[in-house]
C-alpha positions in Angstrom: 88.0 108.5 113.0 86.0 108.6 109.8 82.4 107.4 110.0 82.8 104.1 108.1 82.4 100.4 108.7 83.9 97.3 107.1 82.8 93.7 107.4 84.7 90.8 108.9 85.3 89.3 105.4 86.8 92.6 104.2 89.1 92.7 107.2 90.1 89.1 106.4 90.9 90.0 102.8 92.9 93.1 103.8 95.0 91.1 106.3 95.8 88.4 103.9 96.8 90.9 101.2 98.9 92.8 103.7 100.8 89.8 105.1 101.5 88.4 101.6 102.5 91.9 100.3 106.3 92.2 100.1 106.8 88.8 101.8 106.2 87.0 98.5 109.1 88.9 97.0 112.0 88.1 99.2 113.7 84.8 100.1 111.8 84.5 103.4 113.5 82.6 106.2 116.2 81.3 103.9 118.7 81.2 106.7 116.9 78.0 107.7 117.9 76.6 104.3 115.7 73.8 103.1 113.6 74.1 106.3 112.6 77.7 105.5 109.0 76.6 105.2 109.1 75.3 108.8 110.5 78.7 110.1 107.5 80.4 108.4 105.0 78.1 110.1 106.7 78.6 113.5 106.7 82.4 113.0 103.0 82.2 112.1 102.2 80.2 115.3 104.2 82.6 117.4 102.3 85.6 116.0 99.0 84.0 117.2 100.0 84.7 120.8 100.8 88.3 120.1 97.5 88.8 118.1 95.6 87.6 121.2 97.4 90.4 123.1 96.4 93.0 120.4 92.9 91.7 120.4 92.5 91.9 124.2 93.5 95.5 124.1 90.9 96.1 121.4 88.2 94.4 123.6 89.0 96.8 126.4 88.7 99.9 124.1 86.6 98.7 121.1 85.7 102.2 119.9 89.1 103.8 120.3 92.1 104.0 118.1 95.4 102.8 119.7 96.5 106.5 119.7 93.6 107.2 122.2 93.8 104.2 124.4 97.6 104.6 124.8 96.9 108.0 126.4 94.3 106.4 128.7 96.7 103.7 129.8 99.9 105.6 130.1 98.7 109.2 130.7 98.6 112.1 128.3 102.4 112.8 127.9 103.8 109.2 127.7 100.8 108.0 125.7 101.2 110.8 123.2 104.9 110.1 122.8 104.3 106.3 122.3 101.5 107.0 119.8 103.8 109.3 117.8 106.5 106.5 117.8 103.9 104.1 116.3 102.9 106.6 113.6 106.5 107.1 112.7 106.9 103.4 112.5 103.9 103.0 110.1 105.4 105.7 107.8 108.9 104.1 107.9 107.5 100.6 107.1 105.4 102.0 104.3 108.5 103.6 102.8 110.4 100.3 103.1 107.7 98.4 101.2 107.5 101.1 98.6 111.2 100.7 98.1 110.7 97.0 97.6 108.2 97.8 94.8 110.5 100.3 93.1 113.5 97.8 93.2 111.4 95.0 91.8 110.0 97.1 89.0 113.5 98.4 88.0 115.0 94.9 88.2 112.5 93.1 86.0 110.8 95.7 83.8 112.2 99.2 83.7 115.9 99.2 84.3 116.4 102.7 82.9 113.6 104.3 84.9 114.7 106.4 88.0 113.6 104.7 91.2 111.8 107.9 92.3 109.5 107.9 89.2 108.6 104.2 89.7 107.8 104.8 93.4 106.0 108.1 92.8 103.5 106.5 90.3 102.4 103.9 92.9 102.3 106.6 95.7 100.0 108.8 93.7 97.5 105.9 93.3 97.8 105.2 97.1 97.2 108.8 98.0 94.1 108.9 95.9 92.8 105.7 97.5 93.5 107.0 101.0 91.5 110.1 100.4 88.5 107.9 99.5 88.6 106.2 102.9 88.7 102.7 104.5 85.4 101.5 102.8 86.9 102.1 99.3 90.1 100.4 100.3 88.2 97.4 101.6 86.0 97.1 98.5 89.1 97.4 96.3 90.6 94.5 98.3 87.6 92.3 97.6 87.9 92.8 93.9 91.7 92.4 93.6 91.9 89.5 96.1 90.0 87.3 93.6 92.3 88.3 90.7 95.4 87.7 92.8 94.3 84.2 93.8 93.3 83.3 90.2 96.9 84.2 89.2 98.3 82.2 92.1 96.4 79.0 91.3 97.2 79.4 87.6 100.9 79.8 88.4 100.8 76.7 90.7 99.3 74.6 88.0 101.8 75.8 85.4 104.8 75.2 87.6 103.7 71.6 88.3 102.8 70.9 84.6 106.2 72.3 83.4 108.0 69.7 85.5 110.2 72.1 87.4 109.7 70.8 90.9 112.4 68.6 92.3 111.6 67.5 95.9 115.2 66.4 96.4 116.0 70.1 96.9 113.9 70.0 100.1 116.0 67.2 101.6 117.3 66.5 104.2 114.4 67.8 106.3 115.5 69.0 109.8 119.2 68.3 109.0 120.3 70.1 112.1 117.2 69.5 114.1 114.4 72.0 115.0 116.5 74.6 116.6 117.7 76.5 113.4 114.1 76.8 112.2 112.9 78.1 115.6 115.8 80.6 115.8 114.9 82.0 112.3 111.2 82.1 113.3 111.9 84.1 116.5 114.4 86.4 114.8 112.8 87.0 111.4 109.4 85.5 110.3 107.6 86.4 113.6 108.1 90.1 112.8 108.1 90.0 109.0 105.5 89.6 107.8 103.2 88.4 110.6 103.3 90.8 113.6 103.7 93.7 111.2 99.9 93.3 111.1 99.8 95.2 114.4 98.8 98.0 112.0 95.3 96.4 111.9 94.7 97.6 115.5 94.1 100.9 113.7 91.5 99.3 111.5 89.6 97.2 114.1 87.5 100.1 115.4 85.9 100.2 111.9 84.7 96.6 112.1 80.9 96.3 112.1 80.9 93.2 114.3 83.5 93.3 117.0 82.8 89.7 118.1 84.3 88.4 114.8 87.7 90.3 115.2 89.7 87.5 116.9 88.6 84.7 114.6 89.1 86.9 111.5 92.7 87.9 112.5 93.8 84.4 113.3 92.2 82.9 110.2 93.7 85.5 107.9 97.2 85.0 109.5 96.7 81.2 109.1 95.9 81.5 105.4 98.7 83.9 104.6 101.1 81.7 106.6 100.1 78.6 104.6 100.4 80.5 101.3 103.9 81.8 102.2 104.9 78.2 103.2 103.7 76.8 99.9 105.5 79.6 98.0 108.8 78.9 99.8 108.4 75.1 99.2 108.0 75.8 95.5 110.9 78.3 95.3 113.3 75.9 97.0 112.1 72.8 95.1 112.5 74.7 91.8 115.6 76.8 92.3 117.4 74.9 95.1 118.6 76.5 98.4 121.6 78.3 97.0 119.9 79.9 94.1 116.9 80.9 96.2 119.3 82.6 98.7 121.2 84.4 96.0 118.1 85.6 94.1 116.8 89.1 95.0 113.2 88.0 94.1 113.1 84.2 94.1 109.4 83.9 93.2 109.8 85.9 90.0 112.9 83.8 89.2 110.7 80.6 89.7 108.0 82.0 87.4 110.5 82.9 84.7 111.5 79.3 84.6 108.0 78.2 83.5 107.9 76.7 80.0 105.0 74.6 79.0 104.6 73.0 75.5 107.2 75.4 74.0 104.9 78.3 73.8 103.8 79.2 77.4 106.8 81.2 78.8 107.9 84.6 80.0 104.9 84.7 82.3 106.6 86.9 85.0 104.6 89.9 83.8 101.3 88.3 85.1 102.9 87.4 88.5 104.4 90.9 88.8 100.8 92.1 88.7 100.0 89.9 91.7 103.0 91.1 93.6 102.1 94.8 92.8 98.6 94.2 94.2 100.0 92.8 97.4 102.5 95.6 97.8 99.9 98.2 96.9 97.6 97.1 99.8 100.5 96.8 102.3 101.7 100.3 101.6 98.1 101.6 101.6 97.2 100.1 104.9 100.4 101.3 106.6 99.9 104.8 105.2 96.3 104.9 106.1 97.1 104.0 109.7 99.8 106.8 109.8 97.3 109.3 108.3 94.4 108.6 110.7 96.8 108.2 113.6 98.3 111.6 112.9 94.9 113.2 112.5 93.7 111.7 115.7 96.8 112.6 117.7 96.9 116.2 116.5 93.1 116.7 116.4 92.8 117.3 112.7 89.2 117.0 111.6 89.8 115.9 108.0 92.4 113.1 107.8 92.3 113.2 103.9 94.1 116.6 104.0 97.2 114.8 105.4 97.4 112.3 102.5 99.5 114.6 100.2 102.1 115.9 102.7 102.6 112.6 104.5 102.6 110.8 101.1 105.5 113.0 99.9 107.4 112.2 103.1 107.0 108.5 102.6 108.0 108.8 98.9 111.2 110.7 99.7 112.0 108.4 102.7 111.7 105.3 100.4 114.3 106.7 98.0 116.7 107.9 100.6 116.3 105.0 103.1 119.3 103.1 101.7 121.9 103.7 98.9 121.3 100.2 97.3 119.0 97.2 97.6 121.5 95.1 99.6 121.8 97.9 102.2 118.0 98.1 102.3 117.6 94.4 103.0 120.4 94.5 105.7 118.6 97.4 107.4 115.3 95.5 107.4 116.7 92.2 108.6 119.0 93.4 111.4 118.7 97.1 112.3 114.9 97.6 112.1 114.4 94.3 114.0 116.2 95.3 117.2 115.3 99.0 117.2 111.7 98.7 116.1 110.2 95.3 115.7 111.0 93.6 119.0 110.0 96.6 121.2 107.0 97.7 119.2 105.5 94.2 118.5 106.5 92.0 121.4 107.4 94.1 124.4 105.2 97.3 124.5 101.8 95.7 123.7 101.9 93.1 126.6 103.0 95.9 129.0 100.1 98.1 127.8 97.7 95.1 128.3 99.0 94.4 131.8 98.6 98.1 132.8 95.1 98.2 131.2 94.1 95.0 133.0 95.2 96.5 136.4 93.3 99.7 135.7 90.1 97.8 134.8 90.5 95.6 137.9 91.0 98.7 140.1 88.0 100.3 138.4 85.8 97.3 139.1 87.0 97.1 142.7 86.2 100.8 143.4 82.7 100.2 141.9 82.0 97.4 144.4 83.1 99.6 147.3 
């Protein structure tokens, strides 16, 4: 670990930016149709339970990275293997989000630019940021968080004033009952974007006040969940369910529809900036976790040295991960969910916590004897 500390407010900002990240881009939970916003809220509430598991593990080992306490809980061999699996996941997820960025940029701004070039430009900035350390990442978050929210509020006001919202698109509410929304929450929104924030177990040891960790994590997830719910409500009320489902990037399609007083239009450039900020922080945090995790696991004294080689791996993986955007989305929604998300987010952490609890109890029992 680098010798650095971040405040609870900085952790809060990084978590919100991370969870909004690429989730603002895609038609989130659209399989629930006009009740997509409910599926997002259910996913958020479900993630609270898992965050309490992640937090409890952190309270058992407040000064250790997960790579270290996995070895304490499972033993050297199994713990090392599991730690390596999580590092690979962080790199894989970073490459997926980087691909989202490249596809968005090519679709809306630079259709003739090679995907590799678009992704490489962002990756260079991320590598530079990683080399500066977690404190610089956190301070950058504070600055850009304000800018992102100013754009979000401005966009909300412009969408309302342009008269695009039609609440009839949100009806009928709960047409088929609660079950479809709950199913989508348990199969999609619980994992993307909420419990992806398991990556912050790699950041928690840097927190300067460990007592604030639980409240900060839950509040950040609550705010990002509400933001994503409002975004999906706006997308569906402006575009309708069918158009939202067919659109690759519904939020940008919504923003492109803005026309106020015959002169305020084509504002998608400003909102692409906000999306780029979210994606930048999501890739940065995932990549930072992979870098310090690798350094910790293989006892490399200077994690910043790993930024370039691992960055090149993430960049090439993002380009080769799928042959087209549809394949990329399918892989994320179905394949990654069963192979990675369900075991890594919902099965392994509770097992680790249970074993750690038994070890602590046994340790206390032997002390009393």
